[in-house]
C-alpha positions as YAML, in Angstrom:
chain: A
units: angstrom
residues:
- id: 1
  name: MET
  ca: [0.00, 0.00, 0.00]
- id: 2
  name: ASP
  ca: [1.43, 3.40, -0.91]
- id: 3
  name: GLN
  ca: [2.15, 6.11, 1.68]
- id: 4
  name: ASN
  ca: [-0.68, 8.46, 0.56]
- id: 5
  name: LYS
  ca: [-3.32, 5.75, 0.83]
- id: 6
  name: MET
  ca: [-2.06, 4.80, 4.31]
- id: 7
  name: GLN
  ca: [-2.23, 8.46, 5.41]
- id: 8
  name: ILE
  ca: [-5.78, 8.85, 4.07]
- id: 9
  name: GLU
  ca: [-6.90, 5.67, 5.85]
- id: 10
  name: ALA
  ca: [-5.19, 6.76, 9.07]
- id: 11
  name: HIS
  ca: [-6.92, 10.13, 8.90]
- id: 12
  name: ALA
  ca: [-10.29, 8.49, 8.19]
- id: 13
  name: THR
  ca: [-9.79, 6.29, 11.24]
- id: 14
  name: ASP
  ca: [-8.85, 9.33, 13.37]
- id: 15
  name: VAL
  ca: [-12.04, 11.08, 12.25]
- id: 16
  name: TYR
  ca: [-14.10, 7.96, 12.98]
- id: 17
  name: VAL
  ca: [-12.57, 7.53, 16.46]
- id: 18
  name: GLY
  ca: [-13.15, 11.23, 17.18]
- id: 19
  name: ARG
  ca: [-16.78, 10.96, 16.08]
- id: 20
  name: GLN
  ca: [-17.24, 7.98, 18.38]
- id: 21
  name: VAL
  ca: [-15.80, 10.00, 21.27]
- id: 22
  name: THR
  ca: [-18.39, 12.70, 20.52]
- id: 23
  name: ILE
  ca: [-21.21, 10.14, 20.48]
- id: 24
  name: ALA
  ca: [-20.04, 8.47, 23.71]
- id: 25
  name: ARG
  ca: [-19.66, 11.85, 25.41]
- id: 26
  name: ARG
  ca: [-23.16, 12.91, 24.41]
- id: 27
  name: ILE
  ca: [-24.67, 9.59, 25.48]
- id: 28
  name: ARG
  ca: [-23.16, 10.21, 28.94]
- id: 29
  name: ASN
  ca: [-24.35, 13.86, 28.85]
- id: 30
  name: CYS
  ca: [-20.74, 14.94, 29.36]
- id: 31
  name: SER
  ca: [-19.45, 18.35, 28.25]
- id: 32
  name: LEU
  ca: [-16.17, 18.96, 26.45]
- id: 33
  name: GLU
  ca: [-14.97, 20.75, 29.58]
- id: 34
  name: LYS
  ca: [-15.86, 17.88, 31.91]
- id: 35
  name: LEU
  ca: [-14.07, 15.31, 29.74]
- id: 36
  name: GLY
  ca: [-11.10, 17.68, 29.37]
- id: 37
  name: ASP
  ca: [-10.92, 18.22, 33.13]
- id: 38
  name: HIS
  ca: [-10.90, 14.47, 33.73]
- id: 39
  name: LEU
  ca: [-8.05, 14.02, 31.24]
- id: 40
  name: ASP
  ca: [-6.17, 17.18, 32.32]
- id: 41
  name: LEU
  ca: [-6.68, 18.60, 28.83]
- id: 42
  name: SER
  ca: [-8.36, 21.74, 27.51]
- id: 43
  name: PHE
  ca: [-11.77, 21.54, 25.91]
- id: 44
  name: GLU
  ca: [-10.06, 22.77, 22.72]
- id: 45
  name: GLN
  ca: [-7.87, 19.64, 22.73]
- id: 46
  name: ILE
  ca: [-10.95, 17.44, 23.18]
- id: 47
  name: ARG
  ca: [-12.58, 19.26, 20.25]
- id: 48
  name: LYS
  ca: [-9.48, 18.53, 18.13]
- id: 49
  name: TYR
  ca: [-9.68, 14.85, 19.11]
- id: 50
  name: GLU
  ca: [-13.38, 14.75, 18.23]
- id: 51
  name: SER
  ca: [-12.84, 16.38, 14.84]
- id: 52
  name: GLY
  ca: [-9.96, 14.02, 14.01]
- id: 53
  name: ARG
  ca: [-7.50, 16.93, 13.66]
- id: 54
  name: ASN
  ca: [-5.38, 15.46, 16.49]
- id: 55
  name: ARG
  ca: [-4.80, 11.76, 16.90]
- id: 56
  name: ILE
  ca: [-5.73, 10.22, 20.26]
- id: 57
  name: SER
  ca: [-3.01, 8.11, 21.85]
- id: 58
  name: ALA
  ca: [-3.83, 4.59, 22.99]
- id: 59
  name: GLY
  ca: [-3.44, 5.62, 26.63]
- id: 60
  name: LYS
  ca: [-5.77, 8.62, 26.29]
- id: 61
  name: LEU
  ca: [-8.33, 6.54, 24.43]
- id: 62
  name: PHE
  ca: [-8.24, 3.99, 27.24]
- id: 63
  name: GLN
  ca: [-8.89, 6.80, 29.76]
- id: 64
  name: ILE
  ca: [-11.70, 8.21, 27.62]
- id: 65
  name: ALA
  ca: [-13.34, 4.80, 27.25]
- id: 66
  name: ALA
  ca: [-13.19, 4.17, 31.00]
- id: 67
  name: PHE
  ca: [-14.54, 7.63, 31.89]
- id: 68
  name: LEU
  ca: [-17.38, 7.42, 29.35]
- id: 69
  name: ASN
  ca: [-18.12, 3.81, 30.29]
- id: 70
  name: GLN
  ca: [-17.64, 2.40, 26.80]
- id: 71
  name: PRO
  ca: [-15.63, -0.64, 25.66]
- id: 72
  name: LEU
  ca: [-12.59, 0.18, 23.53]
- id: 73
  name: GLU
  ca: [-14.23, -1.61, 20.60]
- id: 74
  name: PHE
  ca: [-16.90, 1.13, 20.53]
- id: 75
  name: PHE
  ca: [-14.31, 3.60, 19.23]
- id: 76
  name: PHE
  ca: [-13.03, 1.59, 16.26]
- id: 77
  name: PRO
  ca: [-14.72, 0.81, 12.96]
- id: 78
  name: ASP
  ca: [-15.72, -2.78, 12.51]
- id: 79
  name: ARG
  ca: [-14.72, -3.66, 8.95]
- id: 80
  name: GLN
  ca: [-17.79, -5.87, 8.46]
- id: 81
  name: ALA
  ca: [-20.17, -3.31, 9.95]
- id: 82
  name: SER
  ca: [-18.69, -0.59, 7.76]
- id: 83
  name: LEU
  ca: [-20.06, -2.46, 4.76]
- id: 84
  name: ASP
  ca: [-23.53, -1.66, 6.02]
- id: 85
  name: ALA
  ca: [-24.50, 1.44, 4.05]
- id: 86
  name: GLY
  ca: [-26.65, 2.77, 6.87]
- id: 87
  name: ASP
  ca: [-23.86, 3.00, 9.45]
- id: 88
  name: ASP
  ca: [-22.38, 6.26, 8.13]
- id: 89
  name: ILE
  ca: [-25.67, 8.17, 8.21]
- id: 90
  name: VAL
  ca: [-26.46, 6.90, 11.71]
- id: 91
  name: ASP
  ca: [-23.00, 7.90, 12.94]
- id: 92
  name: ARG
  ca: [-23.34, 11.33, 11.34]
- id: 93
  name: MET
  ca: [-26.78, 11.81, 12.91]
- id: 94
  name: LEU
  ca: [-25.60, 10.84, 16.39]
- id: 95
  name: ALA
  ca: [-22.55, 13.10, 16.09]
- id: 96
  name: LEU
  ca: [-24.73, 16.20, 15.56]
- id: 97
  name: PRO
  ca: [-25.16, 18.46, 18.60]
- id: 98
  name: ALA
  ca: [-28.87, 17.57, 18.87]
- id: 99
  name: GLY
  ca: [-28.64, 14.25, 17.02]
- id: 100
  name: LEU
  ca: [-29.14, 11.98, 20.00]
- id: 101
  name: GLU
  ca: [-32.11, 14.03, 21.24]
- id: 102
  name: ILE
  ca: [-33.70, 14.03, 17.79]
- id: 103
  name: ALA
  ca: [-33.21, 10.28, 17.35]
- id: 104
  name: THR
  ca: [-34.55, 9.56, 20.84]
- id: 105
  name: ALA
  ca: [-37.62, 11.72, 20.27]
- id: 106
  name: VAL
  ca: [-38.41, 10.20, 16.87]
- id: 107
  name: VAL
  ca: [-38.07, 6.64, 18.19]
- id: 108
  name: ALA
  ca: [-40.50, 7.54, 21.01]
- id: 109
  name: ILE
  ca: [-43.24, 8.65, 18.57]
- id: 110
  name: PRO
  ca: [-45.77, 5.80, 18.72]
- id: 111
  name: SER
  ca: [-47.46, 6.47, 15.38]
- id: 112
  name: ALA
  ca: [-45.74, 5.42, 12.15]
- id: 113
  name: THR
  ca: [-47.75, 8.10, 10.36]
- id: 114
  name: ASP
  ca: [-46.45, 10.78, 12.74]
- id: 115
  name: ARG
  ca: [-42.86, 9.52, 12.34]
- id: 116
  name: ARG
  ca: [-43.31, 9.81, 8.56]
- id: 117
  name: LEU
  ca: [-44.53, 13.41, 9.03]
- id: 118
  name: VAL
  ca: [-41.40, 14.22, 11.03]
- id: 119
  name: ALA
  ca: [-39.20, 12.68, 8.31]
- id: 120
  name: ASP
  ca: [-41.04, 14.61, 5.59]
- id: 121
  name: PHE
  ca: [-40.68, 17.84, 7.57]
- id: 122
  name: ALA
  ca: [-36.95, 17.27, 8.09]
- id: 123
  name: GLN
  ca: [-36.49, 16.59, 4.36]
- id: 124
  name: ARG
  ca: [-38.23, 19.87, 3.54]
- id: 125
  name: LEU
  ca: [-35.88, 21.76, 5.90]
- id: 126
  name: ALA
  ca: [-32.76, 20.13, 4.46]
- id: 127
  name: PRO
  ca: [-31.01, 21.72, 1.48]
- id: 128
  name: PRO
  ca: [-31.61, 20.01, -1.85]
- id: 129
  name: ALA
  ca: [-29.29, 17.06, -2.27]
- id: 130
  name: ALA
  ca: [-29.14, 13.77, -4.07]
- id: 131
  name: PRO
  ca: [-32.04, 11.65, -2.84]
- id: 132
  name: LEU
  ca: [-31.07, 9.17, -0.17]
- id: 133
  name: LEU
  ca: [-32.02, 5.55, -0.57]
- id: 134
  name: SER
  ca: [-33.92, 4.10, 2.32]
- id: 135
  name: LEU
  ca: [-31.83, 2.11, 4.78]
- id: 136
  name: VAL
  ca: [-33.54, -1.10, 3.63]
- id: 137
  name: GLU
  ca: [-32.73, -0.38, -0.03]
- id: 138
  name: ARG
  ca: [-29.10, 0.43, 0.83]
- id: 139
  name: ARG
  ca: [-28.66, -2.78, 2.81]
- id: 140
  name: LYS
  ca: [-30.17, -4.84, 0.00]
- id: 141
  name: ALA
  ca: [-27.75, -3.23, -2.46]
- id: 142
  name: HIS
  ca: [-24.79, -4.42, -0.36]
- id: 143
  name: ALA
  ca: [-26.15, -7.91, 0.32]
...
């Protein structure tokens, strides 16, 4: 494998690990400052970890996992799971500042019709983009 491809893959992994830190932190309702204080780091450094701009050392990741009560495996991409086309959109949703709250609220809506209304409303608010295949269609395409 050439050096450029290795660097791109390393950066993609750093971004993924950082996104997982964001998700784990939000699940635990933990602020950047609180996590930074626990690790003796600034909230700016935590933000750099979460964005993938700075690589997290193995020791720091171990501390983060323990503090956020997540297994180390949570922070790394599973090669088989990454083949699932829906994983990226779910990760991106949960990494949004209000993503977890939005997902939790939508799941709690008992009526399928009302959930569809929420989805339609969100699509109207979103900027025009290429239409997304439904999760079921995307999974079938990769089967």
